[in-house]
C-alpha positions as CSV (number, residue, x, y, z in Angstrom):
1,M,0.1,0.3,0.1
2,T,2.6,2.8,0.8
3,R,4.3,2.0,-3.0
4,H,0.7,3.0,-4.2
5,L,-0.1,5.9,-1.7
6,R,3.6,7.6,-2.7
7,A,2.5,7.0,-6.5
8,T,-0.6,9.0,-5.6
9,A,1.3,11.3,-3.8
10,A,3.6,12.1,-6.6
11,A,0.7,12.7,-8.9
12,L,-1.2,15.1,-6.5
13,V,2.7,17.6,-6.0
14,A,3.4,17.0,-9.8
15,C,-0.3,18.6,-10.6
16,V,0.6,21.7,-8.2
17,L,4.0,22.2,-9.5
18,S,2.9,22.7,-12.9
19,G,4.3,26.0,-13.9
20,A,6.2,26.0,-10.8
21,A,8.4,28.2,-12.9
22,C,6.4,30.9,-12.5
23,A,6.4,30.4,-8.6
24,A,6.1,33.4,-6.2
25,G,6.6,32.7,-2.7
26,G,4.6,31.0,0.0
27,P,6.0,28.2,2.7
28,L,8.1,26.1,-0.1
29,G,8.2,28.9,-2.9
30,I,5.8,27.3,-4.8
31,D,3.1,29.6,-4.8
32,H,1.8,31.0,-8.0
33,R,-1.9,31.9,-8.6
34,L,-3.1,29.9,-12.0
35,A,-4.8,31.7,-14.9
36,L,-8.8,31.7,-14.5
37,D,-10.7,28.7,-15.5
38,E,-14.1,27.8,-14.7
39,S,-15.6,26.0,-17.5
40,G,-16.2,22.9,-18.9
41,I,-15.3,20.3,-16.1
42,W,-13.8,22.6,-13.8
43,A,-17.0,24.9,-13.2
44,R,-18.0,25.8,-10.0
45,R,-21.3,23.4,-9.9
46,N,-18.8,20.3,-10.4
47,Q,-16.7,21.1,-7.5
48,R,-19.9,21.6,-5.2
49,A,-21.2,18.6,-6.7
50,V,-18.4,16.7,-5.7
51,Y,-18.2,17.8,-2.5
52,D,-22.0,17.3,-1.4
53,L,-22.4,13.8,-3.4
54,S,-19.6,12.3,-1.3
55,A,-21.0,13.9,1.9
56,L,-24.4,12.2,0.8
57,T,-22.8,9.1,-0.3
58,V,-20.6,8.2,3.4
59,L,-23.7,9.2,5.8
60,G,-26.5,7.6,3.3
61,G,-23.9,4.5,3.5
62,A,-23.2,4.7,7.3
63,L,-27.1,4.6,8.0
64,W,-27.8,2.4,5.4
65,E,-25.4,-0.3,6.1
66,G,-24.7,-0.4,10.3
67,S,-21.2,-0.6,12.0
68,D,-21.3,-4.7,11.7
69,S,-19.9,-5.4,8.3
70,R,-16.8,-4.4,6.8
71,L,-18.5,-1.8,4.3
72,G,-20.1,0.1,7.2
73,K,-17.4,0.3,9.3
74,T,-15.7,1.8,6.7
75,F,-18.4,3.9,5.9
76,W,-18.8,5.5,9.3
77,K,-15.0,5.8,9.4
78,S,-15.1,7.7,6.3
79,A,-17.8,10.0,7.5
80,E,-16.2,10.9,11.3
81,S,-13.1,11.2,9.0
82,M,-14.8,14.2,7.1
83,A,-16.7,16.0,9.9
84,L,-12.9,15.8,11.8
85,A,-11.4,16.6,8.6
86,D,-13.8,19.9,8.1
87,I,-13.2,20.8,11.5
88,A,-10.0,21.0,11.2
89,A,-9.1,23.3,8.1
90,T,-12.1,25.1,9.4
91,G,-10.1,26.1,12.4
92,L,-7.1,26.4,10.6
93,K,-8.3,28.7,8.4
94,A,-9.8,31.0,11.1
95,V,-6.1,30.8,12.4
96,T,-4.0,31.3,9.7
97,R,-5.7,33.7,7.6
98,R,-4.4,33.7,4.4
99,A,-5.3,35.7,1.4
100,R,-6.8,33.8,-1.4
101,P,-5.4,34.3,-4.9
102,S,-7.8,36.2,-5.9
103,Q,-7.6,38.7,-3.2
104,G,-4.5,40.5,-4.3
105,N,-2.0,37.4,-5.9
106,D,0.0,37.7,-3.0
107,P,0.7,34.1,-1.7
108,N,3.0,35.7,1.8
109,D,-0.2,37.3,2.7
110,W,-0.8,35.9,6.1
111,W,-2.6,36.9,9.0
112,G,-5.1,39.0,7.5
113,S,-8.3,39.5,7.6
114,A,-10.7,37.4,9.4
115,S,-12.2,37.0,5.7
116,N,-9.1,35.9,4.4
117,R,-9.6,32.0,4.6
118,S,-7.3,30.1,2.2
119,F,-5.4,27.5,4.1
120,P,-5.8,24.5,4.0
121,S,-7.8,23.7,1.3
122,N,-11.0,22.4,3.3
123,E,-12.6,21.0,-0.1
124,V,-9.2,18.5,-0.8
125,A,-9.1,18.4,3.4
126,H,-12.7,16.8,3.1
127,I,-12.7,14.4,0.2
128,S,-9.0,13.7,0.6
129,A,-10.5,12.4,4.2
130,I,-13.5,10.3,2.8
131,V,-11.5,8.3,0.5
132,T,-8.6,7.4,2.1
133,P,-10.5,4.7,5.0
134,F,-11.9,3.0,1.6
135,I,-8.2,3.2,0.0
136,A,-6.4,1.9,3.2
137,E,-9.4,-0.6,3.8
138,Y,-9.8,-2.2,0.2
139,A,-6.5,-1.4,-1.7
140,P,-4.9,-4.7,-0.7
141,D,-8.0,-6.8,-2.4
142,H,-9.2,-4.5,-4.8
143,P,-6.3,-2.1,-6.2
144,A,-9.1,-0.6,-8.6
145,V,-10.4,1.6,-5.7
146,W,-7.0,3.7,-6.1
147,G,-8.9,5.2,-8.3
148,L,-10.8,7.7,-5.5
149,A,-7.4,9.4,-5.4
150,A,-8.3,11.2,-8.5
151,L,-11.3,13.2,-6.6
152,P,-9.0,15.0,-4.2
153,M,-6.3,15.3,-7.1
154,Y,-9.3,16.9,-9.4
155,V,-10.9,19.2,-6.1
156,G,-6.9,20.4,-6.0
157,I,-7.0,21.5,-9.2
158,A,-9.9,22.8,-9.8
159,R,-10.0,24.9,-6.7
160,M,-6.3,26.6,-8.4
161,K,-8.2,27.3,-11.4
162,S,-10.4,28.8,-9.4
163,Q,-8.3,31.4,-7.9
164,A,-9.6,30.1,-4.4
165,H,-5.6,28.3,-3.5
166,W,-2.3,28.7,-3.8
167,Q,-0.4,25.1,-4.0
168,T,0.4,24.6,-0.4
169,D,-3.0,25.3,0.3
170,V,-4.1,22.0,-1.4
171,L,-1.3,20.1,-0.6
172,A,-1.9,21.2,3.5
173,G,-5.8,19.8,2.5
174,A,-4.2,16.6,0.8
175,A,-2.0,15.7,4.1
176,L,-4.9,16.9,6.5
177,G,-7.3,14.7,5.0
178,A,-5.2,11.7,4.5
179,G,-4.2,11.5,7.8
180,I,-6.9,12.2,9.5
181,G,-9.1,9.4,7.1
182,Y,-6.0,6.8,8.2
183,Y,-6.0,7.6,11.8
184,E,-9.8,6.9,11.7
185,Y,-8.9,3.4,9.5
186,S,-6.4,2.3,12.0
187,R,-9.0,3.1,15.0
188,Q,-10.9,-0.4,15.6
189,S,-14.7,1.5,15.0
190,A,-15.7,4.8,14.3
191,W,-16.3,6.5,17.8
192,S,-19.5,8.1,16.3
193,A,-21.0,4.8,15.5
194,T,-20.6,3.4,19.2
195,V,-22.4,6.4,20.8
196,L,-25.8,6.3,18.4
197,P,-28.8,4.1,19.2
198,H,-28.6,0.4,18.4
199,G,-31.4,0.8,15.6
200,L,-28.9,3.6,13.6
201,T,-25.5,1.2,14.0
202,I,-27.3,-2.0,12.8
203,G,-28.8,-0.5,9.7
204,F,-31.7,0.3,7.9
205,R,-30.8,-2.0,5.3
206,R,-31.1,-5.3,7.7
207,R,-34.3,-3.8,8.6
208,F,-36.1,-4.7,5.4
């Protein structure tokens, strides 16, 4: 699994670093604003669709499967990862207050107005946290599950093309989400599944 993880990380970094000759700064010296492009697959509505549908899928899957099966446990861990990543990313945004590329094209503009919320990318953290438990759980048996890694790559590139995030915002979001997702995967069960009423943890599927 480590080999596949490194390959996926390398692909994401390559996408993030594309055009690095135009780098203007930031903590790694790689941050630069991409040309605005919200056409076709990069449209904002498509970005929102990935964000919203991924959340609905894991929440719906958790409630439908319950936490008794392998798939159900993974759904619960993924849902919990998503929630934790969203909370963590929101908190970091409030602390770092980094300006977005669309807010002046200065990757070194940190600790500014409370409206500056560029670092890290919440949407990349969100989708990375969702897919990581599934990849970690099923990759040894079903290598095709690595295809899910295309989702955070797409979201990261799309957010940069929307001039909403810098390259390091995207990398930090991916690291945050993947880290939380892997931590949840390594737990015996999702904490949230253990505190809900037994009828929900069994899952609606088994009621019919």
